[in-house]
C-alpha positions as CSV (number, residue, x, y, z in Angstrom):
1,M,-33.9,4.2,5.2
2,I,-31.2,6.7,6.9
3,R,-33.9,9.4,6.7
4,E,-36.2,7.6,8.8
5,L,-33.3,7.0,11.8
6,P,-33.5,9.5,14.9
7,V,-31.1,12.3,13.6
8,E,-28.8,11.4,16.3
9,E,-28.2,8.2,14.6
10,R,-27.4,9.4,11.0
11,P,-24.1,8.9,9.9
12,R,-23.4,12.5,8.8
13,E,-24.7,14.4,11.7
14,K,-23.1,11.9,14.2
15,M,-20.0,12.6,12.6
16,I,-20.5,16.3,13.2
17,R,-21.2,15.5,16.4
18,E,-18.7,13.2,17.4
19,G,-16.3,13.3,14.8
20,A,-15.4,10.7,12.1
21,S,-13.4,8.5,14.7
22,G,-17.0,8.1,16.3
23,L,-18.4,6.5,13.2
24,S,-18.5,2.5,12.7
25,N,-16.6,1.3,9.9
26,A,-20.2,1.0,8.0
27,E,-21.4,4.6,8.6
28,L,-17.7,6.1,7.0
29,L,-18.7,4.1,4.2
30,A,-22.1,5.3,4.3
31,I,-21.1,8.9,4.2
32,I,-18.5,7.9,0.8
33,L,-21.8,6.2,-0.6
34,R,-23.9,9.4,0.1
35,T,-27.3,7.5,-1.0
36,G,-28.8,4.2,-0.8
37,T,-31.2,2.6,-3.6
38,A,-34.8,2.5,-3.5
39,S,-34.5,-0.8,-1.4
40,K,-31.3,-0.6,0.9
41,S,-30.3,2.8,2.6
42,A,-26.6,3.9,2.4
43,I,-25.5,1.7,5.7
44,D,-27.0,-1.2,4.2
45,L,-24.9,-0.6,0.8
46,A,-21.8,-0.4,3.1
47,N,-22.5,-3.4,5.2
48,D,-22.7,-5.4,2.0
49,I,-20.0,-4.1,0.7
50,I,-17.6,-5.4,4.0
51,K,-19.3,-8.5,3.7
52,S,-18.4,-9.3,0.3
53,C,-15.0,-8.6,1.6
54,S,-15.2,-11.3,4.7
55,N,-15.3,-8.4,6.8
56,D,-11.5,-7.7,6.1
57,L,-11.6,-4.1,5.3
58,S,-8.0,-4.1,3.4
59,E,-9.9,-6.4,0.9
60,I,-12.2,-3.4,-0.3
61,G,-8.8,-1.6,-1.5
62,V,-7.8,-4.4,-4.2
63,K,-11.7,-4.6,-5.6
64,T,-11.9,-3.3,-9.1
65,I,-14.7,-1.1,-10.1
66,E,-16.0,-4.3,-11.8
67,E,-15.7,-6.2,-8.5
68,L,-17.9,-3.7,-6.5
69,C,-20.8,-3.3,-9.6
70,L,-21.7,-7.2,-8.7
71,I,-22.8,-6.1,-5.6
72,E,-26.7,-5.5,-5.7
73,G,-27.0,-1.7,-5.0
74,I,-23.3,-0.8,-6.4
75,G,-23.0,1.0,-10.1
76,P,-20.2,2.4,-11.4
77,S,-20.8,5.5,-9.5
78,K,-20.7,4.7,-6.3
79,A,-18.1,2.2,-6.8
80,C,-15.9,4.9,-8.2
81,Q,-16.6,7.2,-4.9
82,V,-15.3,4.2,-2.7
83,L,-12.0,3.5,-4.2
84,A,-11.7,7.5,-5.0
85,G,-11.5,7.8,-0.8
86,I,-9.5,4.8,-0.9
87,E,-6.8,6.0,-2.7
88,F,-6.6,9.4,-1.4
89,G,-6.1,7.7,1.9
90,R,-3.3,5.8,0.2
91,R,-2.0,9.2,-0.5
92,L,-2.5,10.7,2.7
93,K,-0.1,8.0,4.3
94,R,2.0,8.7,1.1
95,S,2.8,11.9,2.4
96,E,3.5,11.0,6.0
97,F,6.9,9.2,4.0
98,K,8.4,12.8,3.7
99,T,11.9,13.3,2.0
100,K,15.1,13.8,4.6
101,Q,13.0,11.4,7.6
102,K,16.2,9.1,8.4
103,V,15.5,5.4,8.0
104,N,15.9,3.9,11.7
105,S,15.0,0.4,11.4
106,P,13.4,-2.0,8.4
107,Q,10.0,-1.6,10.4
108,A,9.8,1.5,9.4
109,I,9.9,0.9,5.9
110,H,7.6,-2.0,6.3
111,E,5.4,0.4,8.3
112,F,4.9,3.1,5.0
113,F,5.3,0.3,2.5
114,K,2.8,-2.1,3.8
115,S,-0.5,0.0,3.1
116,E,0.9,0.5,-0.5
117,M,1.8,-3.0,-1.1
118,Q,0.8,-5.6,0.9
119,F,-2.8,-6.3,-0.8
120,E,-1.3,-5.8,-4.2
121,K,-2.3,-8.6,-6.9
122,V,1.2,-8.3,-8.9
123,E,4.7,-8.1,-7.6
124,K,6.2,-4.4,-7.4
125,F,9.8,-3.7,-7.1
126,I,10.9,-0.4,-5.7
127,V,13.6,1.6,-4.5
128,V,14.1,4.4,-1.8
129,F,17.1,6.4,-2.6
130,L,19.0,7.6,0.3
131,N,21.7,10.9,0.9
132,V,24.9,10.5,3.1
133,K,22.8,10.6,6.2
134,N,20.4,7.6,5.2
135,E,17.7,10.3,5.4
136,I,14.9,9.4,2.2
137,M,15.8,11.3,-0.9
138,S,12.4,9.7,-2.8
139,W,11.2,6.4,-4.0
140,E,10.1,5.0,-7.4
141,I,8.4,1.9,-8.8
142,I,11.3,-0.1,-10.8
143,S,9.4,-3.0,-12.3
144,I,5.7,-4.5,-12.1
145,G,5.6,-8.6,-12.7
146,S,7.5,-11.5,-11.4
147,L,10.6,-10.7,-9.6
148,N,13.5,-11.8,-11.9
149,A,17.1,-10.6,-12.7
150,S,15.8,-9.9,-16.2
151,I,13.2,-7.8,-15.0
152,V,15.1,-6.0,-11.8
153,H,18.5,-5.4,-13.5
154,P,21.3,-3.6,-11.9
155,R,21.7,-1.3,-14.2
156,E,18.3,-0.1,-14.6
157,V,18.3,0.3,-10.5
158,F,21.8,2.1,-10.1
159,N,21.1,4.1,-13.3
160,R,18.5,6.0,-11.6
161,A,20.3,6.1,-8.2
162,I,23.5,8.0,-10.0
163,K,20.9,10.2,-11.3
164,K,19.9,10.9,-8.4
165,S,22.9,11.2,-6.4
166,A,21.7,8.9,-4.5
167,A,24.8,7.6,-1.7
168,A,22.3,4.4,-1.1
169,I,19.5,2.3,-1.8
170,I,16.9,0.0,0.1
171,A,15.2,-2.1,-2.2
172,V,11.4,-3.0,-1.4
173,H,9.4,-5.8,-3.3
174,N,6.2,-7.2,-2.2
175,H,4.6,-11.1,-2.5
176,P,1.2,-11.5,-3.4
177,S,1.0,-14.7,-1.5
178,G,1.1,-13.0,1.6
179,Y,4.2,-14.5,2.8
180,P,7.3,-12.8,2.8
181,T,9.7,-15.8,3.0
182,P,12.5,-15.2,0.2
183,S,12.8,-17.2,-3.0
184,R,15.7,-18.1,-4.8
185,E,15.3,-15.5,-7.0
186,D,14.7,-12.9,-4.0
187,F,18.1,-14.1,-3.3
188,G,20.1,-14.2,-6.5
189,V,18.4,-9.9,-7.2
190,T,19.7,-9.3,-3.7
191,T,23.3,-10.7,-4.4
192,R,23.6,-9.1,-7.8
193,L,22.1,-5.1,-6.8
194,S,24.7,-5.7,-3.8
195,E,27.6,-6.5,-5.9
196,A,26.7,-3.9,-8.3
197,G,26.5,-1.3,-5.9
198,N,29.8,-2.3,-4.4
199,I,31.2,-1.6,-8.0
200,V,29.8,2.1,-8.6
201,G,29.9,3.0,-4.9
202,I,26.3,2.8,-3.9
203,N,25.7,0.8,-1.0
204,L,22.6,-1.8,-0.9
205,I,21.5,-1.1,2.7
206,D,18.5,-3.6,2.7
207,H,16.1,-5.5,0.8
208,I,12.9,-6.2,2.6
209,I,9.8,-8.3,1.0
210,I,6.6,-7.4,2.2
211,G,3.9,-9.7,3.0
212,R,0.3,-9.6,4.2
213,E,1.4,-9.6,7.9
214,S,5.1,-9.3,8.1
215,Y,8.0,-8.4,6.4
216,Y,11.6,-10.3,5.6
217,S,14.7,-8.3,5.8
218,F,17.5,-9.5,4.7
219,K,19.8,-7.1,7.0
220,E,18.2,-8.1,10.0
221,N,18.9,-12.2,8.8
222,G,22.2,-11.5,8.5
223,Q,22.5,-11.6,4.6
224,L,23.6,-7.8,4.0
């Protein structure tokens, strides 16, 4: 049990002394869990959660409450604590993506959205709205589900862009497979959005596909 550890090795006391950066992944997770069970400490439970994800921390963020509850010693309350901590971290990350921030590269878009999308189990199509200075005004999820022309229709995309008085847009979506290589549907949607944008005077600057470890930019590859 944690109470049996020397005071200097207990996660909370260690965090007070050294700061959060001085803790291991298991120790940080143990603080979120707060308590263990009759037979396991909070650190033991934290290690069990990490092992259930093959030591890939990013996999914890896509687990459901039901999946976490399959781990011995984790009930709905502890599962909610873990997922609430992860969601709060995501919201902190989103807050870094400030409005009036200028878009300098596809990599900058990828760096922000990868934490939001790289481990999603379904496809999400997001549109980033820009002003005349290529500064970010806002972004919005347009559709969830397999990407095709019927789901991502130019009418829906540019209706929102016009309402927001956007001068240009960037399309972003993820591939649940983890591989960002564009499909035939991806090329088709990009072409339709580009052509529609030319008609209404709102330029499609790029279409970026988020994979597990990398991204694909239509602009970087000379296709926009």
